[in-house]
N, C-alpha and C positions, 0 to 999 in steps of 0.2 A: 520541403515542407514549409508552408507559409507561416504556420503558427509556432515554429521552433524558436523564433526570437522572443516570444512572449513567455517562454518557460523560464523558471528560476534557474540559477546556476546550480551545479551539482554540489552536494547531494540535495536533491529536491525534497526528499522525505528522508530525514535521518534514520538510518537503520534499515531502509528499504531500497531496493533497486528499481528504478523506474524505466519502463520500456514503452516505446510508442510504436505500435504496429504500422505496417504499410497502409492500413486502412484508417489510421489516425486514432485508433483505440488505445487507451492508456492502461498499462498493466503495472502493478507494484508487487514485488516479491520480497518477502522479509529475508534479510541477509543472515540472520541466525534463527534457528528454530524456536518456536514457542515452547514453553514447558508443556509436558504431557497434559497436566491438569487444564491448561488453557485450551489446548487442542480439543480435549474432551468436552469442554464447555462451549465449543463452537468457534474459537478463534481460527481464522483461515490465514495461512501464510502467503497466499497469492490472491489478489483481487484485481478486478478490471472494471473499467467504466468508460463513458464517452468523453469525459473532460478531466483535466487535471484536478479541478476543484472536487469533482465527484470521487475520483480515486483517492484523493487526500482524505476526504470524509470517510470513505470506506476503511482506509488504513486506521484512522483514529478509532473507528468502531471496533476493529479487531484488537487494537491495543487496549481499549477499555475493557473488553471481555477478559483479556489476559490480566489486567490489573485487578479486576474484581475477584478472580480466583487465586491469584498469587500474593495478594496483600494480606 
């Protein structure tokens, strides 16, 4: 993979596992489950995107959903 050198060192997204598919798509899977209230509000524990920046932004959206319902 040519772009592997540009990735940050592990953990790239604290609390989330980052996977890069053979096709170069980025996946992030939360290491611990969201609370039920967050899941009901729409927080998704697995997101995917075309770039690391996009998947990081999607992770932040999920964490924000969780913060809004659990704070």
